[in-house]
N, C-alpha and C positions, 0 to 999 in steps of 0.2 A: 102709714103706707102710702097715702096720697102724696105726701112730701117726697117720699123715695120715688114714686112713679114720676112725678113732675121733674125731679132731678135727672132721671134717666131719659126722659123725653127731651129735656134740654140738651143733654150730651148728644142724643141722636141727631137732633136738629143741627147742632154745631158741626157734627161730622159730615152731614150731608151737604152743608153749606160749603164746607172746605173741599169736598169732592167736586161740587159744582164750579168752585172758583178754579180748581186745578183743570177741569175739563175746559172751562172757558179759556184759560191760558194756553192749553194744548191747541184749541181750535183756532185761537188768534195766531199762534205759531204756524199752524198748518196753512192758514189763509195767507200768511206773509211769506210763504215759501219754506218753512221749516218742515221737519218730519216729526210725526208722532214718536215721542220718546226721546227726541233730540234734547241733550242736556243744556242747551244754550237758551237763556232767558230772552224774551223779546225786550228791546229797549223802548220803553214808553216814557222816557224823561221828557220827550218833546211836548206831550200832551198832558204832562203831570200825572200820569197813571203809573204806579209802581208795578214792576213785573210780578206776576203771580207765580205760585208754584204749580208743578205739574206732577202727575202721577208718575211713580218709578217703573214704568212698564216700557220694555224695550223689545223690538223685533231683532232677531239675530240673523246675520247673513253677511254677504259681500255685495249685494245689489245696492242700487241707490236709494231704496226704500227701507233699508235696515237702519234700526235705531242704534244697534251696537254691532260694530264691525268685527268680524271674525278674522284675526290675524293668521299668517301663515305658520305651518309647523316647520319652523327653521330655527337654527341656533341664534340667528340675528335677523331681525325684521325692522325696517325703518319706514316712517310715514312722515312726509312734510305736509302738515295740516293746513298751510298757507296756499296749497295747490289742491287740484283734484287728484289726490294720491290714493285714494281707496277705490280700486277698480275703475280708474278714470272718472270718479265722481268725488264731490266734496265729502270730507270725512266727518262723521258724526263725533260727539264728545264721549263716546263709550267705545272701548275695545275689550274684546274677549278672546281667550285662547280656544283652541280646538278642544273637544271633549277628552281626547286621548293623546296629548302630544308625545313625541318620541325623544325629546331631549329638554334640557333647561333652554330657555328663550330670553334674549335680551331685546326688549322693544324699545325703540328710539322714536320719540315725538319731537319733531323739530318745527319751527315756525309758528309756535302757538300764540305769539303776540299779535299775529294778523291772520287768525284762522278764518277761513272762508266758509260760509254756511249757506244753506239752502239746498233744495232737492237738485240733484244732477250736478251741473257745472255752474250754478249761480255764482255771481261775483261778489256777494255781500260779505262784508268782513265784520267780524264780531267787535264790539267795543264794550268797555266796562270789564267786569270780572266774571268768569264763568267756571262751570265745574266740569271735571273729567272724571269718568268712572273707569277703572280697569279691574277686570275679573279674571282670575285664574281658576278654571274649572277642572283642570287636570288633577289626577289623584297621585302623581309620582313626581313630577318635575316642577321646578321653580320658575317664576316669570319675573324678570328684572325690568322695571320701567325707568327710563333715563331720558333726560333732555340734552345729553351730551355733556353735561357738567355734574349735575346731581343725579342720584338715583335712588330707587327704593325697590326692595325685593318682596314679592308676594310668594309665601309658601303655597303648596298645593291646596286647592279648594279654599281660596281667600279672595278678598276684593281690596281695592284701594280707591279712595276719593282724593283727587288733586285739583288744584286750581291754577289758572293762568289770567293775566289781565293784559289789556291792551296798552297800558300806560308805562309798564316797566320795560326795560331793555334786556336783551340777552335770551329771550324766548325761554324763560326759566319756568319750569313746573314747581308749584309750591306744594310740597308733600306734607303729610301730617308730621307734627313735631315728635321727636324721639326723646324730648325731655319731659319727665313725669314728676309731678310733686311727690307722690307716694305711689308705691307699686305693691300690690298684695297678690301674690299667685297661690291659688287655691290647690292646683294639681300639677306640679312639675314645671321646671323653667329650663329651656334648652337654647343654648347659644351655638348656632350653627356655624358662624364664622365671626372674625374680629376679635377684639380684646375686651375681656370683662374687667373694666377699670373702676376701681374704688378709691383711687388715690386723691380724689379732690374731697373726699369725705373725711371728717374728723370722727365720725361715729364708729362704733364697734360693729362687727359682723358676727352674727349669732347664727349657729346651725342647729337644727333640731336633733332629736335622738337617733335619727336614721344615718348619721354619718355623712361624710362628704367623699364623692368618688370623682377623681380627676382622671379622664381617659387619656389625655395627652397634654404635653406642654408643661406639666408640673405645676407646682404652687411656689410662687415667689413672694417673699415678704421683704419690702424694702425698708420698713421701719416698724418699731414696736415690738418685734420679737414675736415668738410662737410659744404660747404657754399652754401645757396640758395639765389641767387641774385634776382631772381623774381619768380612769380607763388606761389602756395600753397604747403605746406607740408601736404599731405593728406594720413593718414593711416587707414582711416575709414573703408575700405573694409577688413582689416585684423583683425582676431580674436586673434592674438598674443599680447604680452606685448610691451610697449614702454620703453626702458631703456636708460638713458642718461649716459654720462660720470661721473666720481667721482669729476671732477672739478666743479667750480662755473657754474651754468647754469642760463642764463638769458632769460626770456620770455618777449620779448619786447612789445608784443600786449596783448590785452585782452585774458584771458584764460577761456574757458567755459568747464566744465565736463558735458557731455550730459546725459540726461534722469536719470536713476537710478544708474549711474556709481558713484564711490567713488574717492575721492582725498586723498591719504595716504602718510605720510611723514615717512620714515623709516619703521622699523618692531618693533613688540612688544618687549620692553626691550632694543632697540638699535636704537633710533631715534635721530635726531639732532634737534635743535631749529628751529622753523618756525616763521620767522619775518615778520609782516605785517605792513608797514609804513602807510598805509591808514586804513580807517574804515573797520570793519568786519561786513557784513550784512548776516544774516542767514534767509533763507526763504524770503517771500515777504508779502505784506500788503493785498492782495486779499484773498477772502474766499477760504479755503482749501489750501492756499499756506504757511501756517506756518510750520516750521521746527524745529526739537529738536536738541540742541547741546549737545553732550554727551563728557565730559571731564573725561578721566580716569588719573587723576593726579591733583596735586595742580595747581591753576590759580592764578597768582600774578598780580594785577592792581597796577602799580607803580605810577600812577598819574590819577587824574580825578575821581577816585572812579568808583563804578558800579552802573548804574541807570537802574532800570527796569520800563518802562513807561506803560507796559500793560502785562497782562498775568500771573503776579505774579513771585515769586521766590520759587523754589521747589528743596529742598536738598533730593535726594532719598536715599543716603548712605554716610557714613563717617560722620566727625565732622564739625560743624560751629564754627570756632575758631577765635575770635577777641581779644584774651588775649594780643596780642602783641601791641595793639593800646591804647592809652591814651584817645581817644576821647569818647564820650558818645554813648550809643546804644539806639536809639529812634525808637519805632515801630510805625506803623500806628495808626489811631484813631479807627479803627474797631476792632473787637474781636481778640485778640492775643492768639494763642494756643501754648503752649510749650509741644511738643509731647513727650519729653523724660524727664528724671530726670533733675531737675534744682538745681544747688548748687550755693549758695552765698558764695564766698570764704572769708576766714579769717575773719577779723572783719567787713566785710561789712554788711550793714543792708538792709532789705527789707521793704519798706515803701509803703503803699497804701494811696494815697491822702495826705492831710495835716490836722493839728489839726482842728477839727470842720467841715472839708470838705471831709472826707474820704468816699469812696465807700465801698460797701459790699465785703468782701473777702470769697469766698465760696471754701471750700476744700472738695472735694468729696471723697478723700482718708483719711487715718490716718494722725494725726498731731503728730509728734515726736519732743519734745523739749529736747535738750541736748542729751547725750549719756550715755551708762552704765559703761564706764571706770572711773577709779578714777579721780576726778576733772573735769569730763566732764558733770556733771549735770548743768542744767540751770533753772532759775526761771521764771515762767510765771506770768506776772502781768496783771490782767484783771480790767479796770476801767469801771465797769458796770456789769449788770447781765449777767449770762451765761446760755443760754438755750440749753440743749442737746435734739434735736428733736428725735433722734433715735439712738440705739446702746449703750447708756448709757456711764458712765465714769468708766474706769477700772484703778485701782491703783495697780501696779505690786510690788511696794516696799514701805517701810517706813510707811505704814498704812495711816488711814484717822482719823483725830481728829476733832471732833466738839467742839469747845471751848465755844461757846454760841449759843443760839436759839435752836429751836426744830429740830429734824430729822423727817421731815414729807415725807412719801413716799406714800401719799394717792392715787396716780394714779393707773392705771391699770396694771402697770409693775410687774415684779417678784422681790422679795427681796431675794438676795443670800448672804450668809455670806461666810467667808473664811472657809478653811478646818481645821483649828485649833479649839481649845477648845473655844466655844462661850458661854458667860454667860449672861443670861437675869436677870438682877438684880431686876426687878420688876415683878409684876404680868403680866401674858401674857394672852391676850384674842384674840381668833380667832373670828372675828366679823361674825355675820349673819350666812349665809349658807356655808362660807368658810370651808375648810378642813384643818387639820393638818397632814402632810405626813412626814415620816421618811425615807429617802433614796429613792431608786427607785426599781422597780421590779427586783429582782434577785441580787441586790447589796445593801442591806440595812443593817445597824448596829442594835445592840439591843436597844430597848427602855426600860429603867429602871425607874420605878416608885416606889419610896420609901414609898408612901402613897397609899391610897385606890384608886381603879378605879371605878368611877361611870359613867355608860352610861345612858343617858337619865335622866328623873326625873319621880317621882311617877305619875305626871300628864301628862308626855310626854314621852312615850315609844319609844325607839330607838333600832334598829337592829344592832348587831355587827357581822361583816363579817371577818372571819379569814382564810386567805389564806396560811395555813401551819399547822403543828402540834401544839396542845396545851398540855403543860406538867404540870399537876398540881402536884406540889411536895408534897404537904400535904393538908389535909382537905377534899380532894375529890371534886366531882362536884355535887351540889345538884340542881335539877330543881324544884322549888316550884309551878310554875304555867306555863302554856302554852305548855307543852310537849316538847319532844326532837325529832327533825327531822334532819336526815342525807340526804342531797340532792346529795352528790357526795362523792367519796372516800370509803375507806374500814372502817368497824366497826370491830376493831381488839382487842380481849381480850385474845389472845393466850399466852401472856407473864404472864397472872395472873393464880394462882392456885385456885382461888375462883370459886363459882358457878355462873351460869348465869340464872337468874330468870326473867320471863316475868311477865307482869300483868295477871290478870284473864280474861281479855277480849279477843275478837278474835285477834289471832296472825297471821299476814300475813308476810311470808318470801317472799320478792319480787325478789329475785335472786336465783341462784343455791345454794343448801344446801349440804355441804359435811361433813360427819361424819368421822373424821380422824382416821387413824390406825385401831386398833381393838375395837374402841369404837363402841357401839350399839345405835340404835334408837328404843326406846320402847314406844308404844302407850298404855297407861292404865296398868292395871295388869290383871293377869290370871283371867278370868271369869267376869270382870268388865271393859272391854275396850270398848271405842267408836269405831265407824267405821272410817277406814282410806280410804279416796277417792283419787286416783291419776288420774288426768284429762289428764295426759300425758303418755308417754311410760314408762315401768318399765324395767330397764336394771340391771340384776344381774350378777356380776362377770365382767371380761374384756376378750378381745380376746388374751392377751399375754399368753405365757406359764406359767402355774402355777397359773393363775389368774381366773380360773374357780370357780364358787360358785354354791351351790346346794340350790334349793328352796324347802322347806319342808312345805307342806300344810296339817294341821290336819283338813281337811274338804273338801267338793267339791269346784271345781273351775268353775264357770260359765262364759264363754266368751260371752258377750252379742252381740258384733259386731266386724267386721273385721277379726275375726278368730284367729288362733294361729299360729305364724310364728317361726320356729326353723332354725336359720341362720347357726348353727353348732352343731355338736354332733348328736346323734340318738334320735329317739322318739321310746321308747320300751314299748310295751305293754306285761307285765309279766303275766297278767291274765285278764279274761273277754274278751267280744267281741269287735271288732272295728266295730261300727254300724254307718253308715251315711245314713241310708235308710230313715230317717226322713227329710233329707235336700234335697232341690231342686238344689243345687249348683253342681259344677263340682268336680271331684276328680282327682288331679294332684300329680304325684310322682316327685322326684328329677331327674336331668339330668343323674345321675349315673344309675348303673344297678339296676332294680326293679325286685325283685324275688316273684313270687306268689306261695307260697309252697303247696297250696291246689287247688282243682278243681276251675276253674273259669267259671262262667256261666253269659252270657250277657242276661239279662232278657227281655222278651217280644220283641218288634220290635226295641230295641236299637241296635246301630251299634258299631263295634270296629274299631277304625281309628288309623293308625300309621303315625305320622307326619302330615305335611300340604302340599298342592300342591307346588312342586318344592323345598320342604325342608323336606324330609322324609328320615329316616334311613332305614336299612334292617330289614326285619322281618324273623326271622330264626325259623322254626319248626323242631324240631329233631324227632317228631312222625309223623304219617300219617296226611294228611290234607284232610278233608272231607267236601264237600259243599252239603247241602241238605241231604235228607234221602232216603233210598231205600224202601219207602212205597208208599202211594197213590200219584197220579200225583201232588197233591198240595204241596208235600214236596220237589219236584225238584227245584233247585235254579240255577241261572245263575251267573257264575263268570265273572266279567268285570276288564280287566287289561288296565289301561291307561299307558302303557309303556311296556318295554320288559319283557319277561319271560325267565330266565335262569335256566335250569335244569342241575345240575352237576351230574356227573357219579361217581361211586365208593363208595358212602355213607361214613359212618364213619368207624371205625376200626372194621374189622370183618363183615362189611355189603356190600351190593352192591346196585347201583342205577339202577332203571328200567326206567329212563327217564319219558316221559309223555305219558300215556296211554289214547287214546280218544276212547270211545266206539262208538260214534255216530257222527263222522265227526268234522273237526276243520275249522272254518271260521275266516279269518283275514280281518275285515271290512275296517281298515285303518292302517297306520303305516308300519314299516319295519318288515320283517321276517328275523332275523339275526341269523345264525347258523355258528359259527366260526369253529366248528369241523365237523365231518363227518355227512352228512344228507342223509338219505335213504328214497326214496319215495315208494309209493305203486307200484304194478306192472300194475296198469291201466294207462290210458293216462294222462299225466302230461301236464298241460297248464301254461306256464309262460307269464303272461299278460303284464308285464312291461319289460323295458330294463334289461338285465341280464349282470353283470360284474363279471369276474373271476379276483380277486385282486392279486396284487403282481406277484409272479413267479409260481402261481398255474396254473395247466393245466385243460382243459376241455375234458374229455374223454367220448366217446359214445361206450358202450359195452366193450368187451375185446378181446384180440388178438384171431382171428379165430371164434368169435361168436358175430358178431356185426350186428346190424340192420342198415337200411338206415338213414342217417341224411339228412333231406330235409330243405333247407334255402330258403324261398320264398322271401327274400330280398337280397341286395347285401352282398358280403363278403369282408371286409376290414381287412387286416393283417398288423399290425404295423401302424405307422403314418409317415407324411412327414419328421419328425425330428428323428424318431426312427424306423428304418426298421427292419423288421423281415423276417426270411426265412420260407417259406412253403414247407413241404415235403409230397410227395405223394407216399405211398407204394402200388401202383397199378394204373391202367388205370384212366385217368381223362377225362371224356367224356363231351365236351362243346356242349350241345344240341342246343343252340341258342345264338345269340349275338357275338360269337367269343370270342378270347382272346386278350386283348389289354394290351400291356406294355408301360406305359407313361414315365417311367424313369428307368435306370438301363438296364442290359443285359438280354437276354434270352439265357441261356447257357445250352447245353445238354452234359453231361459228358459221357453217354453211351447210347446204343440203337440206333434205326433208326429213322430218321424224315420221316415220311410217309404221304404224302398228296395225294396218288394216287387215292383214291376213291372220292375225292372232285372235283366237277365241277367249283370250283371258281379259281380265279387267285392267283398267288403268287408274292408278291411285297416286295421288300427290302427298306431300307432307301436310301437317296441320297448321302450317304458316300460310301467308298470303301467297297465292298463285296468280301470276300475270300471264295472260294470253295477248301477246302483242300483235298478232295478225288477226284476220278475219277467221272466225271460228265457225265451223259447220258441224251441227250434231245430227247424224243420220238417224240415230235412235233417240230415246227420251233423255231429257236432262233434268235430273232431280237434285234439289238442294235439301240438305238435311237427311234424316233417316226415319223411315216409317216405324221403326222400332223405338223412336224416341220422339214421339209426336209433341210431347209437352215442351221440348227445347228445340222448337223449329228455328232455323237460321234465316237471317235477313239477307235478301238479294237486292243489291243496289245496281241499277242500270243508269249510267251517266250517258244519255243519248236517247235517240228515238227508239221506240219498240214497235216492231211489226209482228202481228200474229196472223197466221193463215196466208192465203194467196188469193189472187184474183181469179184463178181457174177452178178453185175447189173450196168449198165452204167447210170450215173447222169449228168446233165448239171451244169456247173459252170457260172452262169449269173453274169456278172460285168458291172455295169452302172456308173463306175468311172474310172479315170485314174489309170493305173498300173504302179507303179515306182519300178524299181529294182535298188537298190544301189550296182551296180556291181563294182563301183570303190573302195568300202571298206572304212574303216576308220583308217587304219594302224594296226589293230589288226585282223580284220576278213575281208576277201574278198570273198563275196558270188558269187556263180555261178547260172546260170539258165539252167536247162536241160529240153529239150522236150521229151527225151525218156531215156532209161537206158544206151545208149552208146554215144549219142552225146551231148556235152555241148556247150553252147553259152557264150563267154566271152565278156562283154562290156566294151569299154574303156570310157574315160571321155571327149573325144573331139567330137564325132559325134554320131548320133543315126540313127536307121533305123526302119523297121516295128517291129522288134524284140527288138532291144535295144534302150533305150532312155537315152541320156546322162543327167547328172545332170546340 
């Protein structure tokens, strides 16, 4: 026990000794201008004393006394330690991040070969080698330390010790080595960036039973291969591709391509051969398990042939070529369809059946025997009858020669000859009701008959129908019986100079009849003419210039019905009367000016009407207008105006208008009274029974200056509108008898004169805004600020100027029910005093108060 105790005591003494040495070193550093916690060792080489170690204790901050300087919360922060770069002080050899930085930070330390040290801005420069400490105390972001060339990254909550010396060049920080003799990781290994490179090692890489998970970048093996001794190779969880090497790849087990995925060898245009030494099965036998094989290229079966046991053989595109084979081509016994053109090459034959046992050969298309080239014709030999069911037989060359037998075409078909000259050497009879047609409508040649043409027979009349002109070159056309009837087309004899004579029977002209040029139409002869009756209109002349024509009637004209209409020109009565008195119809003039040159009298009780309701023109009377007569009472008449009456002044040239003179009153029962010029009423009382509007900028004046009566308005007076304000001017007193004067918007401004309410027993109230009394104000009664009913909210009264209470002739009381505060201390500009009489003043200080003075 004693031995153990002594051993522990020895250890404790050793630790105390080391602590004292470190404290002594720190004290010496402090004495020489360093800071407690500064990582720089004092240089005692001059006196032969080695530098001692110090406690690893640092104060943190940015002041000059901080042993570990807190860098800025920035993405990049730089400190030149050869200058006073840390808050304008020398930098310590310790740098620490903020407790909670907001981003990754790159800390650059420059000038470390000549690091100045000492408190504040001392100019001592380190010599030898010294230690830097970097601490990342953040919990999220990384801290990268760099000297501008090399760098080292600290993960969250980690530290780094680096060195620099004064003898090397380049101001380089010496970071911990990244080369390890061996590395054993107890719990996980994370590579945040960079390459995990084992290429320099010749050893094997072994992984435990937990597997290897590669999050990105994949696994690349440059040599040695990848061998899976046990377990499965499973890439089913990946959406990437699986690419093997370019060497021979051997799949030793069954290979299944799952679901709808495909198995592709090579790429379009650059694929190698796929060799299958076993059978190839496509699809399965179950319902819905069939699959289609698509071969984009030639398929060569070297042995065994190709056998289709079910489903048929379908060639969707390209050629079926068996030309290289010397074998036979045998189809099935079912119907065989050759879907394209079929050629029997060279001198090969096409045989259907055998002699006496051939089946029917049906050709639904054309049959071509031989070709059109020289020496390419071929002879068809038919041992039996040939029946052409439809379409006929067409001979395109060499003609058709019937050497024996009859040419019988008694069927219902059409007999068509060639387009050359056809000669019918015997009599030709068109049987029964059949017709003989030359050409087709619009494209027919001439039919020349050198003999007579007979249509029908004397016992069997027939009608000839001619669609076109008939030109009789000689002999004329004579109709001996049956008449002549033209059902369509024109009857034109204009090219003949002969006369046109009709029969003596009734002549009917069924269409318009025109007598051309200056030819005349004459009915009978003078004195022995029959009556000419026109059941339609009679038009003489035309409307064009120079196309007028005159009707001369040597006798009376009696218009029996519909009257006489003159659409142009005048109706001039050169003599005689215009008398329509015997007619009960109306008399209408044209729409132009109608002039009545004589006196006009409207007979009896007939009326004179101008226009129609809502569609009348003006009636202008240049003479006097008289209604009724100035005789017996039954001659008075009432004039009714369904509309306005406008009386113009001035009259015509040399005349003058007198307006409208009403001898016995004017009553307007309805409608408007519109006088756009000056209107003057009588001197009696005028009553305006409806609303009166003075339009535009016109004024409403009552009387004249100095001689005006009283204007009485029994209703309200509105001047302007809310959107169009107007100013009212009063040249005289305005006496408001009742109701007062209320201003709801705008100001009440008095530019001159006095505001006098002295004779009123009412109150005077202003608004709740600031009230300014610009002149001397005298209050004959009391002046109260605030309301006695609202004592708790009394108002402040501010008087800028002298205040005089009472008078020299009479004594008044000053009743004060509030605290009296005298600001005798002043405000630096004004220092007021308080005087009880004219000779004695009381000055108040700011420290104490009495009955007279009250400090603030």
